[in-house]
One Martini backbone bead per residue (centre of mass of N, CA, C, O) as a GRO file, in nm:
protein
   98
    1MET     BB    1   6.086   2.902   4.751
    2ALA     BB    2   6.132   2.729   4.475
    3THR     BB    3   6.223   2.778   4.145
    4LYS     BB    4   6.158   2.703   3.829
    5VAL     BB    5   6.325   2.698   3.542
    6PHE     BB    6   6.121   2.500   3.392
    7ASP     BB    7   5.853   2.423   3.228
    8ARG     BB    8   5.668   2.196   3.065
    9GLU     BB    9   5.672   2.331   2.780
   10THR     BB   10   5.980   2.371   2.763
   11LEU     BB   11   6.064   2.073   2.791
   12LEU     BB   12   5.915   1.990   2.528
   13ASP     BB   13   6.087   2.171   2.342
   14LEU     BB   14   6.367   2.019   2.445
   15THR     BB   15   6.347   1.714   2.354
   16VAL     BB   16   6.530   1.735   2.087
   17ASN     BB   17   6.794   1.753   2.284
   18PHE     BB   18   6.771   1.498   2.485
   19ILE     BB   19   6.811   1.265   2.291
   20PRO     BB   20   7.109   1.312   2.200
   21LEU     BB   21   7.222   1.316   2.492
   22PHE     BB   22   7.152   1.015   2.551
   23ILE     BB   23   7.311   0.890   2.317
   24ILE     BB   24   7.590   0.997   2.391
   25LEU     BB   25   7.588   0.882   2.682
   26PHE     BB   26   7.577   0.589   2.595
   27PHE     BB   27   7.852   0.587   2.448
   28ILE     BB   28   8.032   0.671   2.680
   29VAL     BB   29   7.966   0.435   2.858
   30GLY     BB   30   8.020   0.202   2.662
   31TYR     BB   31   8.330   0.283   2.612
   32ALA     BB   32   8.406   0.253   2.914
   33VAL     BB   33   8.333  -0.058   2.934
   34PHE     BB   34   8.413  -0.091   2.631
   35ASN     BB   35   8.658  -0.215   2.367
   36PRO     BB   36   8.582  -0.260   2.038
   37PHE     BB   37   8.862  -0.143   1.878
   38ASP     BB   38   9.142  -0.174   1.998
   39ILE     BB   39   9.283   0.092   2.098
   40GLY     BB   40   9.473   0.328   2.186
   41THR     BB   41   9.518   0.609   2.377
   42THR     BB   42   9.484   0.826   2.152
   43GLY     BB   43   9.215   0.707   2.038
   44ARG     BB   44   9.053   0.731   2.306
   45ILE     BB   45   9.081   1.035   2.340
   46LEU     BB   46   8.949   1.112   2.072
   47GLN     BB   47   8.682   0.965   2.121
   48TYR     BB   48   8.600   1.136   2.374
   49VAL     BB   49   8.617   1.414   2.247
   50LEU     BB   50   8.391   1.339   2.018
   51LEU     BB   51   8.171   1.310   2.259
   52VAL     BB   52   8.199   1.539   2.480
   53ALA     BB   53   8.186   1.802   2.319
   54PRO     BB   54   7.894   1.778   2.205
   55PHE     BB   55   7.758   1.734   2.479
   56VAL     BB   56   7.839   2.011   2.606
   57LEU     BB   57   7.731   2.195   2.382
   58LEU     BB   58   7.434   2.083   2.388
   59ALA     BB   59   7.379   2.154   2.682
   60ILE     BB   60   7.418   2.459   2.653
   61LEU     BB   61   7.215   2.507   2.432
   62THR     BB   62   6.970   2.398   2.585
   63TYR     BB   63   6.975   2.604   2.816
   64LEU     BB   64   6.963   2.864   2.638
   65SER     BB   65   6.700   2.787   2.501
   66GLY     BB   66   6.522   2.766   2.751
   67LYS     BB   67   6.558   3.058   2.845
   68ALA     BB   68   6.445   3.192   2.584
   69ILE     BB   69   6.168   3.052   2.593
   70SER     BB   70   6.086   3.151   2.869
   71LEU     BB   71   6.102   3.456   2.820
   72ALA     BB   72   5.907   3.464   2.573
   73GLU     BB   73   5.660   3.357   2.731
   74LYS     BB   74   5.649   3.597   2.946
   75GLY     BB   75   5.682   3.864   2.731
   76SER     BB   76   5.474   3.764   2.527
   77PRO     BB   77   5.225   3.736   2.344
   78VAL     BB   78   4.925   3.530   2.324
   79TYR     BB   79   4.820   3.301   2.084
   80MET     BB   80   4.667   3.123   1.885
   81PRO     BB   81   4.710   2.872   1.693
   82GLY     BB   82   4.830   3.050   1.411
   83GLY     BB   83   4.764   3.373   1.498
   84ALA     BB   84   5.025   3.551   1.475
   85THR     BB   85   5.006   3.581   1.133
   86VAL     BB   86   4.736   3.722   1.161
   87ASP     BB   87   4.556   3.973   1.071
   88GLY     BB   88   4.413   4.108   1.368
   89ALA     BB   89   4.507   3.945   1.599
   90GLU     BB   90   4.428   3.854   1.921
   91PRO     BB   91   4.526   3.825   2.220
   92ILE     BB   92   4.545   3.611   2.474
   93GLU     BB   93   4.511   3.504   2.785
   94ASP     BB   94   4.727   3.415   3.023
   95GLU     BB   95   4.842   3.277   3.324
   96HIS     BB   96   4.987   3.568   3.401
   97GLY     BB   97   4.793   3.819   3.317
   98GLU     BB   98   4.882   3.979   3.032
   0.00000   0.00000   0.00000
């Protein structure tokens, strides 16, 4: 049985990173299909470097953030929303039975 890398809650937390990834991917594909600036080879290479480098770095950051969130959710006590900062708050039982 295959295990899921991220659960639904973790994917919702990472949505803020997926949106810029899709925007950058849109421009990578768009500039591959059309050449709106009519620039030479050096300019095109620089253009793609300035698009692909942030895409790759953000993808790596998103994956590492997802792993950190996933591990924190599994190993930390779970409180009611806003209750983690309240003095004397008791953790609630989560779905993992911890």
